[in-house]
N, C-alpha and C positions, 0 to 999 in steps of 0.2 A: 504494500500500500504506500502511496505517496501523497503529498499535499494536493496533487491534482486529481486524486481519486474522487468518484462520485460522492456527494454528501450522504451521510448515514441516514438522512430522513427517508431515502428510498427503501432502506431496509425496513423501517417502521411500517411504511405503507404496504410493502410487499407481505410482511409477516402478518399484519393485522387483517389484510384482505384475504390472505390464504386461510387464516384460522377461521374467520367468520364464514368464508365460503364452505369450509368443511362442516361448520356447525349447522348451516341451513341447507345442506345438501339433501336431496330427496331421500326418503327411506328406501330400504332394500325392497326389491320386488317381492310380490307374494310368492309363498312357497308351498302352501298346503295343497294346491291343485296338482303338484308334481309328486306328492307323497303316495307311497303304496304300502301295503301290509303283507305280512307273511302268508296269510290265508286268503289274500285277494278280496277282502271285504270292500264293498262299494257303498257309498253314502250319498245322499241327495245334495248335501251342503257341506262346505268346508270354510273355516274362518281362520285367518291369521290373527290371533288374539293380540291386543295392543301392548301387553306387558309380559315380561319373563320369557320371551321367545317361545311362546306356546301356541298350539294349534288344536282346533276342535273340528272333527268331522261328525256329522249327525244326520239322521233321517227321522222324520216324525210321521207316525201313522195316526191321523186324527180319528179314524173309525174306532180304534181300540185304545187311543191315547197312550201309545207306546213310543218311547223315545230311545233310539239306538245311537250310542255315542262311541267315538274313539278319540281319546284325549292324548296328545303328545306333548311332552316337555322334557327338559333336561334337569336333573337334580342340581342344586347349587354346588354340591360336592360329590365326589365319587362315593357311592354307598348311601346316598341321600334318597329322598322320597319326592313324589309328585302327587298332586291332589286336584280333583275337579269335584265341585259340589253344587247342589241346588239349595238355596235358602228359601224355604216356603213363605217366610213372613217378613224378612228384612233384606237389606242389601249388602251387609257385611259378612264377616266370617262367623261371628257369634250366631248360633242357631242354625248353621248350615248342616246339611246332610251330605257327607263326603265319601267319595271313592278315592282310596289312597293306594298307590302302587310303589313298591320298592323291591330291591333285589335281596333275597335272603342270603345273609352272609355265610351260612353253612352250606346250603345246597347250590347257591348261585342262580337259582330260578327266581323269576319275577313274580311277586304275589300281589293280589288285590284284596284289600280289606275295607270294610265300611266303618266310618267313624261318625259319631253324633257329637258335633261341636256345640254342646249346649251353652258353653261360655268359654272365654279365653283361658280360664283356669281349669276347665274340665274338658279334656280331650280324651275320649275313651273309645276303644273299638267295640262297637255294638251294632245291632240291626238298625236300619233306618226307619223313618216314619212312613215310608212308601216301599213298595215291592221292587226289588232289584234281582235280576238273574243274568245268567251267561256272563259272569264276571271272569275275565281273563286278562292277561298282560303279556307283553313281550319286550325284550331289549332290542334296540336298534343299533345299526352299525356306527352311527354318529355319537353314540353314548347316551342318547335320549331313551326314554321309556314310553310305552304306549299302554293306555288302559282302555279296555273294551267292556261294554255293559249294555244291558237293556233295562229301561226304567219305566215303571207304570206311573205316569204323571198324575198327581192328585187332581181330583175333579175340579176344584176351584181354579187351579192353575191352567188346566186344560180348557176351561171355559174362557179364560182371558186370552189364552194363546201365547202367554209370555211367562218366562221364569227368570228369577234372579240367579245368575251363575257366579260362582267364585272359583278361582283357581290359584294354586300356590306351589312353590317348590321349597324343599328344605334340605339341610346338610347331612342328617344322619338319623338312624333309627336306633333307639336304645333297647334295653331289655323289656320283655313283655310287650313288644310291638309299640313301645312308647315313642311318639314322634318328637324328636328334638326341635327346639324352637327355630322357626325360619327367621330370615333377616327382616328388618323393618325399614328398608329403603323405600323410595317413592314407588318403584315398580312393584314391590311386594304389597304395599298399602293400597295401590290403585288397581290391583288385579281382580276386578269385579265388574259386573255390568248386567244388562238385561238382554236375554236371548228371545227373539221373536220366532216361535216355532213354525209359524205359517209362512212368513216371508224369508226365513233363513238368515236374517240379519241380526247383528249384535251391536249394542251401544253401551257406552260407559257414561257415567254421570258427568254432566257439564262442569259441576263444581270441581271434580277431580281433574278434568282437563285444564280448567283455568288455573288451578293450583300448580299443576305440572308446568304450565306455561310460565307462571311467575318464577318457579324454581329455575327453569332454563334461562330466563332473562337474568336472574340473579347470578347464575353461574357464568354466563357469557360476559356480563359486565365486569365481574371481579377477575375473571381469567385474563381479560384484555388489559385491565388497569393494573392490579397488583402483580399479575403474573407475566405481563409482557411489556407494557409501556414503561413501568418503573425500572425494570432491569435494563431496558434499552436506553433510557435516559441516563442511568448510571454508567453504562458503557461509553456513551458519548462524552460524559464529563471526565471520565478517567483517561480515555485514550485519544479522543479526537483533538483535545486541546493541546496535546503534545506538539502538534504541527502548527508552527507560527502562522502560516497562511490561513488557518482555520479560525483564527481569532478575529472578531468576536462571534463568528457564526456558530461555533460549538456551543457558546453560552445560550444563544437564543433557541437552538435546537434542544438543548438540555432542558431549558425552562419550559418550552412548549410541551415536551414529552411528559414532564413531571406535573405540570398544571393540568394537562389533559387527563393524565392518569388519575390525579386527585379528584377531578370532577366526575369522571366515570366511576371511580371507586366509591365516592360518596353516594352516587345513585345506586350502585350495587349494594352498599352497606344499608341504605334505606330500605331497599326491597327485602333484605335479609331480616331487618327489624320487623317489617310488616308480616313476613312469613312466620316469624317467631311468635308474634302476638296472635296469629291465627292458628297456632299449633299447640294448644294446651295439652300438656302431657307428653309432648315430644320435644326433648331438649338435647342439643348437641353442644355441650358446655365448652369443650376445647375449641371447636370451630367458632363459636360465638365470642368467646373471650379473646381469641386472637384477632377476630374481626374488629372488636372494640379497641384493642391495643393498636391495631393498624390505623384506625381512624384518628386516634389521639396523636400518634407519632407523626402521621402525614400532615395533620393540621398544624402541629408545631413546626414541622419541616417547611411548610408553605410560607410561614412567617419569616423564614430565613431570607426570603427574597427582599423583604422590606427592612430588615435590620442588618443587612450585609455591610460590614465596614469596608473601607477602601483597602487595597492590597498592602499599603504601608502603615496602616493603622495599628496601634499597639494591641488592640483586642482582636485583630484578624486571626491570630493563631487559635484563640479560644473558640472563635466562630467556626473555624475549619474543623476543630475537634468535634464540636456539637453537630455540625452539618453532616460530616462524614459518618459519625457514629449512628445518628438517626437514620441516615440513608441506608447503611448496610443492614441495620436492624429491620427496616421496612422491606428491603430486598429479600432477606432470608425468610422472615415471617410471611411475606406475601406469597412466595412460591410454595412454602410449606402448607399454607392455608388453602391454596388452590387445590392441591392434591387431597387435602382433607375434605374439601367440598366435593371433589369428584368421587371420592369413596362413599360419601353420604348420598349423593344424587344417583350414583351407579348408572351412568349412561352406557350406551354401547361402547365396547372396547376401543372403537376407532377414535372416539373423542379423547380418551385418555392418551392413546397413542399419538394423536395429533399434537396434543399439548407437550408431551414428552419430546417429540421431534423438535418443536419450537425451542424448548429450553435447552436441549442438547446443541441445537444450532447456535443459540446465543452464547452458550458456554464455549463452543468451539471458536466462535468469532473472538470471544474475550481472550482465550489462550493465545490465539494468533496475534491479536493486537498487543497483548502483554509482551510477547517476544519482540515485536517490531518496535514498541515504545522503548524498551530497554536499549535496543540497538541505537535508536535515534538519540536518546538521552546520553548514552555513553559517548557517542561520536561528538555530540555537542560539547560535553565536558572536556573531551580530549582536545578539541579545537581551542577552547577557552584556556586550557592549561598551557598551551604552547604560545599564546599571544605575548606574554611578557618577555619571551626570548627573542622576539622579532624587533630589532632596532635599538632597544634601550641598552646601551653599553654592552652589546653582544650577550645580553642575558646576565651580565655580572652586576651585582649590587654594589 
């Protein structure tokens, strides 16, 4: 790199646009229509369920109110379980009548059992409130499990033509067929909806969709601000100012990145507070506390622009210590909290991979510029150290 290299602002634009493009890219194409089964079962309808990478195949015979289903999902961990349920009276997990499939650790065969989820604290294997028969299951090549069953739809639900469905995946099965607790990420909490038996369509509650949208906005804003723009601004301040020809352009680029990051970060922080106030009983203490600390540190840091002493001022050294200390603290906490947020939101793997690529790229650029900066600085010092030898008494004092 040289003083004539393109300004680092192009990096910011490229990285931000690339990241946002990945975040809003269209979802993967539907896959349930291409799925087949070992015994070549055929169903009238198939749905790509919106959460937990799950799929439902079903046929409904209205003359005898029989529902035939095949539910496919992948346990959250090897040896885990999958479940599909009908909730006769509510929309959530509590009160649902569940079909649960998992691989027997001793025999290696996949089993199906019925569970009455009368409450979150009472999950027991027992007969359901409606008739179920032909319960079977199979393990698939991609690691997923499939549950098959025929269900006698209760008269009141058959009359309406709609049922409340709930689906879930879990990590493991304990002794006595006890299901170990599933995760409580957004995808787990929103894996429910209404299944229209006549039209073959499924819908999720608009409230859940709106809430997920808010969480996505919160995640994007904070990833761009604390996770990308702040590190980029720090890179500009540390390395670009080394080149004399970049002064004062580096300062304005640095200030632009940090002020923009602060504004976007405050917006993301505000959406986080709003989500927290709407999520009674769901607390992510570490993520929340780091978010508050980032807001405080960044607010104090922004004031550094207004109290910056001149370079030759006697307090400039102390200002530098404060400015640099706060800056590096924000840098480390910001990236760490973005990963905490990703683990909470649990988006598809490609989003986490995309952010990791951005951070690795910024880290690689930093290492390269660090080496170049040391070369430039050492050469500059070398030139200065030889100047007294040129002309003044042949270098003799």
